[in-house]
C-alpha beads as a LAMMPS data file, in Angstrom:
LAMMPS data file: protein, C-alpha beads

189 atoms
188 bonds

1 atom types
1 bond types

-500.0 500.0 xlo xhi
-500.0 500.0 ylo yhi
-500.0 500.0 zlo zhi

Masses

1 110.0

Atoms # bond

1 1 1 329.697 -250.864 3.471
2 1 1 327.887 -253.918 4.785
3 1 1 328.434 -257.438 3.526
4 1 1 325.427 -259.457 2.459
5 1 1 324.442 -262.308 4.727
6 1 1 326.263 -265.512 3.886
7 1 1 323.953 -268.147 2.444
8 1 1 324.685 -271.688 3.639
9 1 1 322.720 -273.504 0.944
10 1 1 325.494 -273.331 -1.730
11 1 1 328.100 -274.504 0.787
12 1 1 325.937 -277.399 1.909
13 1 1 325.311 -278.361 -1.736
14 1 1 329.057 -278.306 -2.466
15 1 1 329.755 -280.441 0.603
16 1 1 327.080 -282.924 -0.449
17 1 1 328.436 -283.177 -3.996
18 1 1 331.999 -283.610 -2.669
19 1 1 330.816 -286.361 -0.312
20 1 1 329.035 -288.170 -3.159
21 1 1 332.166 -287.968 -5.316
22 1 1 334.434 -289.185 -2.511
23 1 1 332.258 -292.188 -1.676
24 1 1 331.114 -293.718 1.591
25 1 1 334.536 -295.043 2.647
26 1 1 336.171 -291.612 2.419
27 1 1 333.244 -289.983 4.254
28 1 1 333.509 -292.549 7.042
29 1 1 337.267 -291.988 7.287
30 1 1 336.754 -288.208 7.483
31 1 1 334.048 -288.644 10.141
32 1 1 336.299 -290.927 12.208
33 1 1 339.150 -288.438 11.852
34 1 1 336.992 -285.600 13.166
35 1 1 335.747 -287.812 16.039
36 1 1 339.355 -288.699 16.891
37 1 1 340.363 -285.050 17.003
38 1 1 337.434 -284.211 19.287
39 1 1 338.306 -287.137 21.579
40 1 1 341.964 -286.090 21.708
41 1 1 340.987 -282.493 22.508
42 1 1 338.947 -283.833 25.427
43 1 1 341.486 -286.395 26.713
44 1 1 344.710 -284.375 26.338
45 1 1 344.012 -281.839 29.144
46 1 1 342.955 -284.626 31.508
47 1 1 346.044 -286.664 30.640
48 1 1 348.399 -283.747 31.287
49 1 1 346.665 -283.000 34.621
50 1 1 347.087 -286.637 35.626
51 1 1 350.764 -286.544 34.618
52 1 1 351.252 -283.404 36.724
53 1 1 349.616 -285.053 39.734
54 1 1 351.763 -288.177 39.362
55 1 1 354.927 -286.061 39.069
56 1 1 353.984 -284.185 42.240
57 1 1 353.326 -287.442 44.113
58 1 1 356.710 -288.824 42.969
59 1 1 358.433 -285.661 44.170
60 1 1 356.493 -285.566 47.483
61 1 1 355.770 -289.178 48.474
62 1 1 354.731 -288.305 52.042
63 1 1 351.910 -286.086 50.783
64 1 1 350.138 -288.942 48.989
65 1 1 350.216 -291.428 51.905
66 1 1 347.395 -290.995 54.430
67 1 1 348.638 -290.271 57.941
68 1 1 346.247 -292.718 59.584
69 1 1 344.552 -295.652 58.044
70 1 1 340.836 -295.709 58.732
71 1 1 339.493 -299.014 59.931
72 1 1 336.270 -299.944 58.189
73 1 1 333.359 -300.296 60.554
74 1 1 331.866 -303.759 60.661
75 1 1 328.532 -304.122 58.872
76 1 1 325.475 -303.716 61.094
77 1 1 323.947 -306.808 62.613
78 1 1 320.411 -307.965 61.859
79 1 1 319.220 -306.625 65.202
80 1 1 320.774 -303.219 64.485
81 1 1 319.127 -303.143 61.045
82 1 1 315.764 -304.036 62.587
83 1 1 316.153 -301.341 65.249
84 1 1 317.011 -298.771 62.558
85 1 1 313.929 -299.840 60.570
86 1 1 311.585 -299.358 63.534
87 1 1 313.262 -296.050 64.424
88 1 1 312.511 -294.740 60.922
89 1 1 308.763 -295.413 61.228
90 1 1 306.255 -292.797 62.289
91 1 1 304.049 -293.211 65.338
92 1 1 300.424 -294.284 64.976
93 1 1 299.233 -291.837 67.632
94 1 1 300.403 -288.941 65.401
95 1 1 298.523 -290.112 62.292
96 1 1 296.164 -287.117 62.338
97 1 1 299.112 -284.746 62.559
98 1 1 300.702 -286.429 59.539
99 1 1 297.490 -285.837 57.576
100 1 1 297.570 -282.178 58.672
101 1 1 301.133 -281.995 57.333
102 1 1 299.881 -283.338 53.993
103 1 1 297.078 -280.764 53.893
104 1 1 299.584 -278.008 54.749
105 1 1 301.923 -279.112 51.970
106 1 1 299.035 -279.193 49.502
107 1 1 298.083 -275.636 50.471
108 1 1 301.723 -274.533 50.171
109 1 1 301.846 -276.021 46.644
110 1 1 298.670 -274.100 45.719
111 1 1 296.463 -277.160 45.351
112 1 1 292.762 -277.495 46.029
113 1 1 292.426 -280.496 48.312
114 1 1 289.090 -282.173 48.871
115 1 1 288.274 -284.617 51.661
116 1 1 290.476 -287.682 51.407
117 1 1 289.984 -291.367 52.047
118 1 1 291.831 -292.984 54.945
119 1 1 292.322 -296.655 55.823
120 1 1 294.390 -298.427 58.487
121 1 1 295.727 -301.958 58.099
122 1 1 297.932 -303.713 60.649
123 1 1 300.461 -306.484 60.030
124 1 1 300.844 -308.481 63.238
125 1 1 304.034 -310.251 62.140
126 1 1 305.992 -307.056 61.540
127 1 1 304.069 -304.955 64.093
128 1 1 303.726 -302.230 61.450
129 1 1 300.535 -300.348 60.633
130 1 1 299.984 -299.047 57.124
131 1 1 297.863 -295.894 57.011
132 1 1 296.707 -295.462 53.431
133 1 1 295.729 -291.922 52.448
134 1 1 294.073 -291.127 49.115
135 1 1 293.897 -287.404 48.403
136 1 1 291.963 -285.937 45.469
137 1 1 293.787 -282.731 44.510
138 1 1 293.342 -280.153 41.783
139 1 1 296.021 -277.831 40.458
140 1 1 298.792 -277.585 37.911
141 1 1 300.712 -280.706 36.941
142 1 1 303.949 -279.268 38.354
143 1 1 302.281 -278.299 41.649
144 1 1 300.917 -281.812 42.098
145 1 1 304.371 -283.362 41.591
146 1 1 305.914 -280.756 43.877
147 1 1 303.362 -281.688 46.563
148 1 1 304.075 -285.427 46.182
149 1 1 307.852 -284.966 46.447
150 1 1 307.582 -282.578 49.401
151 1 1 305.301 -285.067 51.172
152 1 1 307.954 -287.765 50.802
153 1 1 310.605 -285.401 52.152
154 1 1 308.485 -284.286 55.102
155 1 1 307.322 -287.809 55.989
156 1 1 310.247 -290.163 55.284
157 1 1 308.194 -293.165 56.442
158 1 1 305.676 -292.581 53.639
159 1 1 305.561 -294.151 50.208
160 1 1 303.962 -292.761 47.073
161 1 1 301.959 -295.740 45.861
162 1 1 299.965 -294.266 43.014
163 1 1 299.191 -290.994 41.339
164 1 1 296.566 -290.698 38.631
165 1 1 295.923 -287.609 36.544
166 1 1 292.742 -286.550 34.762
167 1 1 291.908 -283.515 32.663
168 1 1 288.536 -282.939 30.989
169 1 1 289.847 -280.924 28.043
170 1 1 293.322 -280.446 26.631
171 1 1 293.116 -276.664 27.015
172 1 1 292.404 -276.871 30.744
173 1 1 295.363 -275.801 32.891
174 1 1 294.039 -277.382 36.083
175 1 1 294.551 -281.119 36.431
176 1 1 292.647 -283.398 38.774
177 1 1 294.742 -286.059 40.463
178 1 1 294.326 -288.823 43.007
179 1 1 297.469 -289.159 45.106
180 1 1 297.706 -292.389 47.101
181 1 1 300.272 -292.407 49.891
182 1 1 300.924 -295.030 52.539
183 1 1 302.285 -293.962 55.909
184 1 1 304.085 -296.753 57.743
185 1 1 303.672 -296.250 61.472
186 1 1 304.233 -298.188 64.696
187 1 1 302.520 -298.285 68.027
188 1 1 303.966 -295.908 70.589
189 1 1 306.572 -297.611 72.834

Bonds

1 1 1 2
2 1 2 3
3 1 3 4
4 1 4 5
5 1 5 6
6 1 6 7
7 1 7 8
8 1 8 9
9 1 9 10
10 1 10 11
11 1 11 12
12 1 12 13
13 1 13 14
14 1 14 15
15 1 15 16
16 1 16 17
17 1 17 18
18 1 18 19
19 1 19 20
20 1 20 21
21 1 21 22
22 1 22 23
23 1 23 24
24 1 24 25
25 1 25 26
26 1 26 27
27 1 27 28
28 1 28 29
29 1 29 30
30 1 30 31
31 1 31 32
32 1 32 33
33 1 33 34
34 1 34 35
35 1 35 36
36 1 36 37
37 1 37 38
38 1 38 39
39 1 39 40
40 1 40 41
41 1 41 42
42 1 42 43
43 1 43 44
44 1 44 45
45 1 45 46
46 1 46 47
47 1 47 48
48 1 48 49
49 1 49 50
50 1 50 51
51 1 51 52
52 1 52 53
53 1 53 54
54 1 54 55
55 1 55 56
56 1 56 57
57 1 57 58
58 1 58 59
59 1 59 60
60 1 60 61
61 1 61 62
62 1 62 63
63 1 63 64
64 1 64 65
65 1 65 66
66 1 66 67
67 1 67 68
68 1 68 69
69 1 69 70
70 1 70 71
71 1 71 72
72 1 72 73
73 1 73 74
74 1 74 75
75 1 75 76
76 1 76 77
77 1 77 78
78 1 78 79
79 1 79 80
80 1 80 81
81 1 81 82
82 1 82 83
83 1 83 84
84 1 84 85
85 1 85 86
86 1 86 87
87 1 87 88
88 1 88 89
89 1 89 90
90 1 90 91
91 1 91 92
92 1 92 93
93 1 93 94
94 1 94 95
95 1 95 96
96 1 96 97
97 1 97 98
98 1 98 99
99 1 99 100
100 1 100 101
101 1 101 102
102 1 102 103
103 1 103 104
104 1 104 105
105 1 105 106
106 1 106 107
107 1 107 108
108 1 108 109
109 1 109 110
110 1 110 111
111 1 111 112
112 1 112 113
113 1 113 114
114 1 114 115
115 1 115 116
116 1 116 117
117 1 117 118
118 1 118 119
119 1 119 120
120 1 120 121
121 1 121 122
122 1 122 123
123 1 123 124
124 1 124 125
125 1 125 126
126 1 126 127
127 1 127 128
128 1 128 129
129 1 129 130
130 1 130 131
131 1 131 132
132 1 132 133
133 1 133 134
134 1 134 135
135 1 135 136
136 1 136 137
137 1 137 138
138 1 138 139
139 1 139 140
140 1 140 141
141 1 141 142
142 1 142 143
143 1 143 144
144 1 144 145
145 1 145 146
146 1 146 147
147 1 147 148
148 1 148 149
149 1 149 150
150 1 150 151
151 1 151 152
152 1 152 153
153 1 153 154
154 1 154 155
155 1 155 156
156 1 156 157
157 1 157 158
158 1 158 159
159 1 159 160
160 1 160 161
161 1 161 162
162 1 162 163
163 1 163 164
164 1 164 165
165 1 165 166
166 1 166 167
167 1 167 168
168 1 168 169
169 1 169 170
170 1 170 171
171 1 171 172
172 1 172 173
173 1 173 174
174 1 174 175
175 1 175 176
176 1 176 177
177 1 177 178
178 1 178 179
179 1 179 180
180 1 180 181
181 1 181 182
182 1 182 183
183 1 183 184
184 1 184 185
185 1 185 186
186 1 186 187
187 1 187 188
188 1 188 189
């Protein structure tokens, strides 16, 4: 013999009527009581684990003291920071190869990549060349973001400056995007 499915509507109506009879103060007290029980159920296991760890450390004091104290390394100097900055840059002579990497990543992401726009600009003070690459791509929204993130991983000296999306109709699954990246490169030593 099967039982009929339990209908929640009468129970919800009874709970609502009981809450109206009890008043807002009693409802708030009940809500705070339930929240307190949930908090206690969450904190109690963590508290007992902490107590167990403290008891173990009291019983075995040598286990909690590190055998050797590590000496903190001094912060890097300005010259070391500058050297690390220049070491992280790409090389200007490999700019075409970096663009090939971008085209390869676009193909791997399943994007249609048209001819891009490329522009060099050099800052004499910092001795850094910015190679701006604007790539018009077409594909799914997810594939375009995947391409942009993979490009940043593959070329750590690149920055994603702008990405603009365009779709002619809402039903279209292919999105057109203009991805603007800047590759920061240096002259070869």
